[in-house]
N, C-alpha and C positions, 0 to 999 in steps of 0.2 A: 304507607299504610293503605291497604285496599279498602274501598268503600262499596257497600252494597245498599242500593237505594230501593225502598218500597214506597208505593204511592197508594192513596185511598180516595175514593169518591164518596165518602160517607155522608157529606152534607147533602149531595144529590139524592142518595138513598133515603135519607131522613125526610126530605120533602115528599118523596113518593109515599112513604109510610104515613105521613101526616095527612096526605090527601085521601087515604083510604080509611075513612072514619070507622068502618066496621071492623078494622083490624086493631090489634095491639102489637107493638114491636118489641123485640128483644135485641139489644145491641151486643155484639160478640166481637172477638178478635177474628183475624183472617182465617179462611179455610185451611185446615191442617193443624190449627192450634187447638189446645185443650179447651179454651173457652168457646171456640166455635162448635166443637163437639158437644160440650155441655149445654150451650145455648140451644142447639138443635134438639137435644134430648128434652130440655125443659119445654120448648115450643111444642113438641109432639105430645108431651104430657098435658099441656094446657089445651091443645086441640082435642085430645081425648075427653077432657072435662067440659068442653063446650065453648072455650074461648077461641076466637079466630086469630091465630098468632103467627107472625112471620119473624124471621131473623134478619138483622142488618149488620153485616160485617164491616169492621174497620181494622186498622193495624193493631191497636192496643187499647186497654181501658183508659189510659190517660188521654186518649183522643175522644172517647165517647162518654166518659163520665160527665163532662160539662154539659153534653146534650141532654142527658137524663136529668141533671140538676135544673136545666132551664125549661124542661118540659117538652123537648123536641122529640123524644121517644119515651115510651112508658117504662121499660125495664132494661136492665143490663146484668151481665154476669162478670164477676171479678173476684179478686182475693180481698179478704176483709182488711188487710193492712193498707191497701191502696185506697179503699173507701174511707178508712179512718183518716189517712193523710189528706184526702181530697176535702173532707168536711172541715178539717181544722186549717187547711192551707199549709201544712207542714211539708218539709223536704222539697221535692221538685215542683210542688205547687206554688212555691215562692210567695206565700202569703195570700194567694187567691183562694178563698173559701167557697165551698159548694154546700151551703147549709140546707138545701132542700132534699138531700139524699136520705132515703129511709131503707131499712133492710126488710126484705120479704121472707127470706129463708136462708138458713145455714145448710150448706151441702157437705159432701165428704171432703176431707183435706186434699189439697193439691200437693202431690208428691213430686219432687223435682230432683233432677240429677244432671251432672255433666256427662255427656256421652262421648265415647271414643270407639275406634274400631276394635272389635274383639280380638283381632290378630295383631294388635299393636303391643309394644312393650309397656304401655301405660297401664298400670294395675291399680293405681290409687290416685287420689287428688294430689298428694304430695309429688307424684311423678309428673305433674303438669308444669313444674318449674322449668322455665326456659322454652316451653312449647308455644307454637302459634295458636292463639285462642281467640274466639269471637269476643268482641268488646264493643263499646260505644253505645249501641242500642238507642240511636238517636230518636226513634219513633216510639220507644217503649221504655220509658224512664224507670219503670219498676224493676228491670232486670239487673242493672248494675249492683244495687245493694244485695240482691239475691245471690249474684255471683260472689260478691265479697263475703257473704255469710258462709257459703260453701268453702271458699278458700280459707277462711278463718279457722275452720275445723281442722285444717292440716298445717296451720301456722304460716299460711301464705297470704299474700295480698295480690291485687290485680297487677301491681308493678313487677311481680315475680314471673309474669308470662309475657310473651310477645303479643301485643294487642293488635287485632285485625278488626277494624270498625265495620259493623253491620247495622242495619236499621232496626231489625226486629228478630225475634226468635226464628221465624220462618226463613228469613234471609240468612240467618246464621246456619240453619240446617242445610240450606242450599250451598253455602260456602264450604261446609264440611263435605258434602257429597261431591263437590267439584275438586276436592283435594287441597283446598287452600288453607285449611286449619286442621289441627289435630283433634279438636273437640268442640262441642257446642252444648249450651244449656237448653233444656226443654223439660216440660212436664212429662212424667212417666205415662205411657199409654196413649199419648196423642197420635193422631193420624200421621203427622209429619215424621215422628220418630219411627213409626212402622215403615214409612217410605224409605227413610235413611237406612234402617236395618236391612231392608231388601236390597237397597242400592249398593251397599258396600260389603255384603255377605256376612253381616252380623255386627252387632254393637255390644259394648260393655258399658253399663250404667255405673259410674263410679260412686261408691257409697261413702258413708261416714265411718272411717276405720275405728275411731274411738268415740262412741256416743256417750261421753261423760258429761256430768253437770257443767264442768268447766268449759267444754267445747260447745255445749248448748248456750251457755252465757256468752261465749265469743260470737256465735252466730247471731244471737239476739241483739248484739251491739249494732248490727246492720239491719236486722229484720225482726222486730220485737215480737211478732206473733209466731215465730218459728217453733217447731217441735221436731222430735225425732220419731220416726215410725219404722218398723221392720216389715219388709216385703219378702214374700216367699219366692224362691227360685221359680222362674218361668211365668210369674204373674204378669209381666209386661216385657216388651222387647228390651234386651240388654241386662235384665236381671238374671245373672247366670248362677247365682247361689243366694241363699237367704242373706239379705243385706239391709242395713239401716240407712235411711235417707232423710233429708230435711223435708218438712211438710208444713203447711199453714192453711188456715180455713178459707174456703170459698163461699161466696154468697150470691144470691140473686137480690138485686136492689131496685129501687124505684124512686119516683118523685113524690114528695109529700102531697101534691095536689091530685094524683091519680085517684079516681073514686074508690072508696072503701070496698065496694062490691067487686070491682075488677081485681084489686089486690087480694081480697078474700078468695076469689076463684083461683087465682094463681097459686096462693099458698096451699089451698085445698088440692089442687092438681098435683103439685110437687109431692105432697104428703100421700095422696091416695093412688097416684099413677106411677109409683116408683118402678113397677115392672115395665111400663112403657119406656121409661128413661133407660133402663138397662137393656131393653131390646134395641134401642137406638144406638147406644154407646155402652159397650160391655163394662168399662170401669165404673159406671154409675151404680153397679151392684154394691159398691162400697158405701153408698149412701144409706144411712139408717134413718127412716122417717121419724123415729123417736128423738133424734138429735136436731130436728129442723129448727128448734128455737134455741140456738146456741148463743154464747156470749157475744153481743154485738159491738164490743169495744166502746168507742165514744160515739157510735151511731145509735139510732133509735129504730125500733120496729115500727112499720106503718100500722095505723089503727086497723086497717083491713086484715092484716096478718094476725094481729093480736086477737081480733074477733074470732078468727078460725082456730087459733091455738086454744082459746078458752073453750070453744065448743068441743074441741078434740080432747080436752082434759090435759093439755100440756102445761108444764110450768117451767 
C-alpha cells in the first residue's frame, strides 16, 4: 500500500496570528482545498467590512478545530457534521469534547464527488469495484465516512476497492495525477480539482445514479447531515451532464469567548459582502444570504451572530 504524507506547520502559524493583535484569523485547510478557497473568500468579505482578517492553513479541520476551541485562533471553516462531532466528542474525536465552539454562519452546501478520468471506462460509482482508490486519509478523519456514504449509494463498501493510503484530499488528488489511483474524492469546484482536470485532460465527477430515499438513508448511516443535490452540466469540472451528488452544510465557526462585536462584524460581512466572496471564489455564488442562519445541529450560534441576525430580521 503506497503512502502519501502531508505535513503542516499550523502551530507556528497560529503563534504568528496571536502575536498580531490587530488581526483576526480564519483557519482553513491547505491551498487547493475547498475550505481554503472558502476561507479566503470569507476573509476578503470581512476585510471589505473593516475587519483585518488573515487565513491560516492546515491539513484539515480535525487539526484546527481544537485550536479554535482553545482560543488559539478566532474563526474556522468546516462542514457542520464535523463541528457537531467535535462538540460532542463523537466518532474520531474519541470522547474528546470541544465545548467552546459556536457557529457564526451557515454557508452553501459542500457538494462532493469521486473524480475519475473522463476518458476512462468508469462511468458510475458501482464501476469502482476492484479499482485502486485513495483511502486512509490519516490527517483528515472526516473523509473516510464521506467515502463510505458515497459507496453506500451504489451498494459498495471501502472493502470493495483496492485501498491506497493518502494523508489528505490534496495528497489524494496528487496520487491521481501521478497515475497511482483510478479516482479520488474532493469537493466540487475546488482549485485542486481544476488542477487535476487540466492535468489529465478532463475529469468525470461520478454522481448518485439512484437518488432514492433508500440510498439517502444508506448515505446518512455514515454521514448524518448528507443530502442529495442536482448540479447542472458544466457547473464545475467533471460535471459532464446534469447529475445528482451528495452534499452537506458548511459553516463558519468561532470560540465562545471571541468578543460579540467581532463575531457580529464577521456575520454582517458574510451576509452583506456575498458579492465579494463570489468575486474571490466563483462557487460562492451558491451562497444565499437569507440562509445564513441555518440549523446548527447540536451546536449553538454565537451571541454576536444572533445579534446581527436579529437586526437583519432573520429567523
